[in-house]
C-alpha positions in Angstrom: 41.6 40.1 -39.9 41.5 36.5 -38.8 45.3 36.4 -38.5 45.2 39.3 -36.0 42.4 37.9 -33.8 43.9 34.5 -33.3 47.2 35.8 -31.8 45.3 38.3 -29.6 43.1 35.5 -28.3 46.1 33.3 -27.6 47.8 36.1 -25.7 44.8 36.6 -23.6 44.0 40.0 -25.1 40.5 39.0 -26.4 39.0 41.2 -23.6 39.4 44.9 -23.5 42.3 46.1 -21.4 40.1 47.8 -18.9 38.4 44.5 -18.1 41.7 42.7 -17.5 42.9 44.9 -14.7 41.6 44.9 -11.1 41.3 48.1 -9.1 43.8 47.7 -6.2 42.2 47.8 -2.8 43.8 50.3 -0.4 44.1 48.4 2.9 44.5 51.7 4.8 41.1 52.9 3.7 38.6 52.9 6.5 36.0 50.9 4.5 38.5 48.2 3.5 38.1 44.8 5.2 41.4 43.4 6.4 41.4 40.2 8.4 44.3 39.3 10.7 45.6 36.1 12.2 45.2 35.2 15.8 44.8 36.4 18.4 47.7 34.3 19.8 49.5 34.5 23.1 52.7 36.6 23.1 54.8 36.3 26.3 56.7 39.3 27.5 59.6 38.4 29.8 61.1 41.2 31.8 63.5 40.0 34.6 61.6 37.4 36.6 58.2 38.7 35.5 56.3 37.1 32.6 53.1 38.5 31.1 50.9 37.3 28.3 49.3 39.6 25.7 46.8 38.3 23.2 47.9 39.7 19.9 46.5 39.7 16.4 49.1 38.8 13.8 50.0 41.0 10.8 52.0 38.9 8.3 50.9 40.0 4.9 51.6 43.3 3.2 48.0 44.3 3.4 47.8 43.4 7.1 51.0 45.3 7.9 49.8 48.4 6.0 46.5 48.4 8.0 47.8 47.5 11.4 45.6 49.0 14.2 44.3 51.8 12.0 40.7 52.9 12.6 40.4 51.1 16.0 38.8 53.3 18.7 40.5 51.3 21.5 43.1 48.8 22.2 42.3 47.0 25.5 45.0 46.3 28.0 46.4 42.9 27.5 45.9 42.9 23.7 47.8 44.2 20.8 49.1 43.4 17.3 52.3 41.6 16.4 53.8 42.4 13.0 56.2 39.8 11.5 59.0 40.9 9.1 60.4 38.0 7.2 63.2 38.5 6.5 64.2 40.8 9.3 64.6 44.4 8.2 64.9 48.0 9.3 61.2 48.8 10.1 59.6 52.1 10.6 56.0 52.7 11.8 53.7 55.7 11.6 50.4 56.5 13.2 48.3 58.0 10.4 44.7 56.8 10.6 45.4 55.3 14.0 42.9 56.7 16.4 44.6 55.8 19.7 48.1 56.3 21.1 50.2 53.2 21.1 53.4 51.7 22.5 55.7 50.3 19.8 58.0 47.4 20.8 60.6 46.6 18.2 61.9 43.0 18.4 64.9 41.3 16.7 64.9 37.8 15.2 65.9 36.2 18.5 62.9 37.8 20.3 65.0 40.4 22.1 63.5 43.9 22.5 65.8 46.4 20.7 63.7 49.6 21.0 60.5 50.8 22.7 58.6 53.9 21.6 56.0 54.7 24.3 53.0 56.8 23.7 53.3 57.1 19.9 51.0 59.9 19.0 47.8 58.9 17.2 47.2 60.4 13.7 50.9 61.4 13.3 52.7 60.9 10.0 56.0 61.1 11.7 58.2 58.1 10.9 59.1 56.0 14.0 62.1 53.8 13.0 63.6 50.9 14.8 67.2 51.9 13.8 68.0 48.1 13.8 66.9 45.1 11.8 63.8 43.6 13.4 61.7 40.5 12.9 58.7 41.9 14.7 56.9 44.9 16.1 54.4 44.5 18.9 51.9 47.3 19.2 50.3 47.7 22.6 47.9 50.2 24.2 49.7 53.4 25.2 51.4 53.0 28.6 51.4 49.2 28.6 55.2 48.9 28.0 55.9 51.2 31.0 53.3 49.6 33.2 54.9 46.1 32.5 58.4 47.5 33.0 59.6 46.5 29.6 63.1 47.6 28.5 65.4 46.9 25.6 67.1 43.5 26.3 63.9 42.0 27.6 62.4 39.0 25.7 59.3 38.5 23.6 58.3 34.9 23.2 56.3 33.7 20.2 56.6 31.1 17.5 57.8 33.7 14.9 61.0 34.1 17.1 61.3 30.4 17.7 61.5 30.9 21.5 58.1 29.8 22.9 58.3 28.7 26.5 55.8 28.0 29.3 52.7 30.1 29.7 52.8 33.3 31.6 50.3 35.3 33.6 47.9 37.4 31.5 48.6 41.1 31.7 45.1 42.0 32.9 44.9 39.2 35.4 42.8 39.9 38.5 43.8 38.4 41.9 42.2 35.0 42.3 39.2 35.0 44.6 39.7 32.7 47.6 37.5 29.6 47.7 34.9 30.1 50.4 34.2 26.4 50.5 37.5 25.9 52.5 36.0 27.7 55.5 32.8 25.7 55.6 32.6 22.7 58.0 
């Protein structure tokens, strides 16, 4: 008996098998807590226009599986940036996503290769990029159209290695004039 116990102890099998395995956590489950990076500024450059969106970052498998699931709103000027490293053919779906979204597929140089506007919430339909991408930016539905984004436009962020000067925030209000200039 002693000769059987010693090898089992050395192999780490001194505990029952059920005590050695962890129950995997499903990051898509509503009760799962998944923390994201950021938010960080992401600059959208379309023609001469530049806008800044504050995006949470999804870089781990768990974060990418969860995405914006279970969110009741995505305010204008915010979103989530998924980072695929290495670049790959990505496909998104909207299961457990409570709001419609715009999906902006981005290649490794930061160039927009495809936009899917108004991706339908709760849909299990696969929404592919049909190209290798290094990132996908999820925005509130209608933001891509409102900003005039098109394939060929640029997304600037450190993951694409193309960060430039700051841009105007998407939800920026016109600056109030300083009333002190009119006083004697």
